[in-house]
N, C-alpha and C positions, 0 to 999 in steps of 0.2 A: 478488257472491256467492262465497264461498270454496269451494275444491274440495280434497278429500283425495286426488285421483288422483295417483299417483306421476309424476315427470317422465319423459318419454320419453328413450331413449338419445341421440337427436340433441340434445335440449335439454340433457342432462347434458354433452355435449361442448362446447356453446357456453358453458355456465356455467363449466365447469372451466377453459377456456382463459383466462378473465378473472378468475379468483380469484387472490389473492396467492399467490406460490410457497410461502410457509411454511404457509399454510392447506391447500394441496394436499398438502404433506408429511404434515400431520396426518391428512387424509382418507385418504391412502394407507395409513397405519398402522392407522386405525380401521375402515375399510370395505373388506374384502377383495374384495367384489364389484365395486368400482370400479377396482381396481388395473390391470387390463389396459387399460381405456380411459384411465385417468389417465397411464399410462406412454407411451401411443401418441400423446398430444397434445403439441404444442409447449409447453415450459415457459418462461414469460416471466419474466425476472428483471431488475429495475432495476439492482441493484448486487450483484456477487459479489466478496468480498474473501477472498484466501487468505493466511494468515499462520501459517506453521508448522503446528501441530496445531489451530489455530483457523480457522474460516471463518465469514463473515457473508453472509447472503442478505437483501437489502434492509435492513430495520432490525433483523433478528434475528441475534444472535451465538451460534454453536454452539461450545461449548468442552468438551473432555474434561479433567478435572483430578483430582488426587489429594487427597482430603479425609481428615483425621485425626479419628477418632472415639474420644474417651476413654471408658473403661469407666464412669467417674464424670463426668458432664457438668460438675459443679461444679469439676473440676480442669482444665478446658480453658483454656489461656492465652488472653488477650485477642487476641493476634496470630494464633493459630491459628483462633479463632472468626471473625475478620475475613477471613482467607484462605479459610476454608471457605465463607463467605457470598459471596465473590467467584468461587466456582467451583472453588477448590482450586489446588494448585500444578501448574505445567506442567513441573516438573523431576522426572525419575525419581529414586527414593530407595530406601534399604534399609528394613528393618523398624523402624529407629529414627528414620527421617526424614532421614538424611544422604544428600546427593547422591552419585551414582556416582563422582565424581572423588575422593571420600574413601574409596573402597573399600580402597585400599592402607593397611596398618596404619601404616607410617612416615609417610605424608602425614597420616593421621588424627591421630596423636599430636602432630605439629607443629601441626595446626589447633587441637587442644584446648589445648595449651600457650599458643598465641597468644591464645585466648579468655580463659584464666585470667589472663594478664598484663593484658589490656584491662580485665577486671573489677576487678582490684586498683587500677588507675590511676583508673578512673571512681569507685570507692568513695571514694578519697582526695579526688578533686575534689568529690564531693558533701559530704563532711565539711567541707571548707573553705567551701563555699557556704552550709552551714547556719549558720555562724558570722557571716555578713554580715547587715546590716540588711535587713528585709523590704521588697521592692519587687516590682512586677509582673514585672520582668525576672527577678528571682530565682525567683519562682514558676514562670515558664515554663521556666527552665533546670532547676529541680528536677524538674519533671514529665518533662522529656525524659530526664534522667539516670536517674530511677527506672524509666522504661519500658525504657531500655537495660539496666539492671541486671537487671530481671526476665526479660527475654528471654535475656540471656546466661546467667543462672543456669539457665534451663530447658534451654538447649543443653548446658551442662556436665552437668546431671543426666542427660540422655539419653545423653551420651557415657559417663558412668560405668556406666550400664546395659549399654551395648554392650561396654565393656571387661571387665565382670564377667559377661558373657553371661547377663544377667537379662532376663526378658520385659518388654517395655514396657507401660505402662498404657493402651495405645490400639491400634487397628487402622487400617490404611489401606484406603481404598476408591476405586474409580474411579467418577466420576459425570459425567453429561452435564448441562450447564446451558445453557438457551436464554434469552437476555436480549433484551428489546425495550424501547422507550421506555415501554411500558405496565407493565413489571414483568419478572419472571423466573420460569422454570419449571425445577425440578430433576427430572431423571429418576431412576430407581431406582439405588441404589448397588449395585455388585457388587464382589466381592473383588478386591484389587489383585494379580492373578496374571498379568497381561499388561502390555505396555508401553503408554504413552500413545499412541505412534505406531500400534500395532496397533489400539487402540480407536478412534482418530481415523479410521483407514482404514475400519474397519467402519461408522462413522457416515457417512462420506463416500459409501461404496458404497450404503448404505441409501437415501440421498437421490438419488443420481445414476446408479447402476449400470445400470439397465435402460432408461433413457430413450434416445430416438432423435433428438430434436430439442430443442435448448435455444437460446433467444434472450436474449442479455444486452446491456443497454444499456451497462453499464460493468463491465469486469473489472479488478480491481486486485490485482496479485501482489506481496505483500511478500516472500514466500518460496514457492518452487514445489515443495518436496519432497512435500507432500501430493498435489498434482495428478500429479506425475510418477510417484510410487509406485503410483498407482491407475489409470493410463492403460490398462494391459493388462486391467483388470477391467471397464472400461466397455464398453458396447454397441459391437460392431465397426462398426455402421452409424451410430453417433452423429455428428451434424454440429452443431457449435456456431456460431451466428451471433453475432458480437460487433460492437457499434458503436464502442465506445471502450475502449482498453486502456492501463493504466498498469503499468509494470514497475519496481519499486523495488529489486529484487535480481535475481540471475542466474536466467534461465529459458532453457533450451536449446530454441530454436524447432524444431529437428528432432524433438524429442520430442513436441511438441504439434501440429505442423502437420497431422497426419492427421485430427484431430478438429475443426479449425477450417475453416469453409466460407468461407475468405477469397477464393477465386477467384471465386465467384459473388457474394459480399457482402464487398467489401474494407472494412477498418476505416475509420471516419471520422477518428479520431485514434489515434495510439499515442504514449505518453509514456514515455521511458526516462530514469530518474533517475541511474543509476550510471555515470558516465563511464568509470571504470576497467574495469568489466565490458564496456562497449560496445567499447572499444578492443581488449581481449584476445580477445573472441569474434567480432569482426566481425559483430555482430548487425545492424548497419545495412545490410548487404548482403542480408539474408534477404528472400525474396519476401513474407512477411507484412508486414514493415516497409516495403519498397519499394512495395507495392500500396496502402498506407494513403493516404488523401486528405491527411492532415496529420501530420507528425512533430514532436513536441515533445521537446526534448533539452537537457541541461546539457552544455556543451562547454567544455573547457579546452585540450586539445591536439589535438583532431580537426581534420583538414583539411576545412573546410566545402565546398570545391569538389568533394570526392569524393561528397557526398551526392546521392542519386538522386531523392529525393522532390521534387515540384514546390513543395510548401508546407512550410516548416520554421519553427518558432518556437524561438528559443534563449532560455532563461530563467536567471535567477539567476547572471549572469556579470558579470565586470568586466574591464577592460583589453582590450576587444575591438576597439579602433580599428584596429590593424594587420591583424587577421583580416578585418574588414569591407572595408578598402581592398584587401587581397589578393584577396578574393572578387569585388569589383567589377572589378578588373583581369582576373581570370580570365574572368568573364562577357563582358566587352567583347572579349576576345581570342578566346575559344572559342565564344561564343554560349550562349544559354540559351532553352528553349522559352517561347513566350508563355504567360502564366498562372503562371510561376514567381514565388513570393513568399517571401522570407526575412524574418523579423522578429526583432528583438533587443530584449530588455528593457533599458531605459536608466533609470538612477537619477540621472544628472546631465545636465541639459539642455545645459549649456555644453559638456561633452565631446562630446555628440552634434552640437551645432552646429559645433564645431571639426572633427569628423570629416567632415561634409558639406562644409565649407569647404575642407579639405585635398583631398578628392576633386575638387572643382570646379577647384582650382588645377592639379591634375595632369592633368585631362582637358578642358582648355579647348577643344581642337579638336573635341570631340564634344558640346559643350553645345548643346542645343536650346532650353532654357528654364531660368531660375533665378529663383525667387521667394524674396525675403528681406525680410520685413516687420519691424515693430518688435520688439525683444526681449520686450516685454510680451506681444504676441500669439504670438511665437515660431513664425511660420509659415515653414517652409522646404521647398522642393521643388526638387530638381535633376533635370533630365531630360537623359539622355545618349543619343546615337544608338547603336544596336546594329546593326540591319540595315535594309534598305529597308522591312521590314514591322513592325519593333518598336523600341521605345525602353525604356531603363531609367529608372524613376522612383525617386528616392531621397528619402525624406521622413520626417518625424516625425508620429506619430499618438498622440493621447491614449488611454491604455488605459481601457477602461470600468471604472466603479466604483472609480476610483483618483484621488486628488487630486495625487499626486506623480509617478507613474511614466509613462513614455512608451515607445513602441515605435519604433525606427528601422527603416524598411522598405525593402527592395530589391524592386521590383515590375516585372516585364517585361510591358509592355502593348503592344497594337497601336499603330502610328504614328497620330498625331492624336487619341489618347485624351485625355479631359479629366483635369485634375489630380484625384486622388482627393479626394472631398469632405471627408474628415477630416484632410487633410494640412495 
């Protein structure tokens, strides 16, 4: 029997905590009576991606863009229509649609001259192409050249309006676009009187500003400006619990450490993709990184022996033989805690086999066990004595869901441990 009785406050709390984050944002905007309760409850997010002025929550992408609306819709160029449909441009522009780097008149005139020269050359090429026999390739090239000519003519037309200080036949607006796998939703357009960064900040604050507890399974940072600009505006008591984090560009840990609850809830994995930034900022020594259960990194020049994390995976690298041998020598000489495991992506099995063989020849006095079966099976496991309580196991392991790639592993295990089953 159905009931029309409203849900109690406690039931609402239980329901809200298990609703998709994006639906909670919608409820927050549409139901003022729920806002206090909604903000006080932990927000659960599967994936949060930060990329400049764009951010994604689970499968929804939130984008602020500049759309161009012509006074006469029939005059809207195809390229502009397509860009508007995609959420608009992410580049700040003047009233004529030219980016800020062309604000200087001298640079602008040079740009216009270059475009005019390009247009002349492409028109000549099109004229030559028209005289050739008809083929599918000719049709494809003609279509491409015609599109280029139309777009360039439109740019030159806008340039002439700017040079003559005439009003453009369009206006620019800021627009929020939320895209999911089920479709997209466009917010109300507002006049382009503030920057994309300011508008993105307002959107980010509207979603996260008053929350006190956020739990994220995976945080991926392509660019951290949006987060770092708005840290001061977030709830001073906010604690963000993250399980996995990927940093693809610079993020200064000192700026975000106060909102991360990493001391009580260390990261399961942290992946840092930009080796140059890693070396310059010494990010690998920060507590957030060191407390993570596993570090994933691309290494070219870093001294692997300096890494503090017990579990490290090195991906997408080549010519690692000397680094691996040096790391083994360091561990045998200086020791390493039981449970330490470094793995290296290997794309050439023979190179990996030769690396293990070279370590074996250099450390014969420390060999406890060496398994080397047929090349077809490619089973290799070298066990070296470290201390009374521990041995170093060096072996190859087939990477899951991959037919070609292997991991070469250095694993410190208690004495008398069995050979790892996948070795």
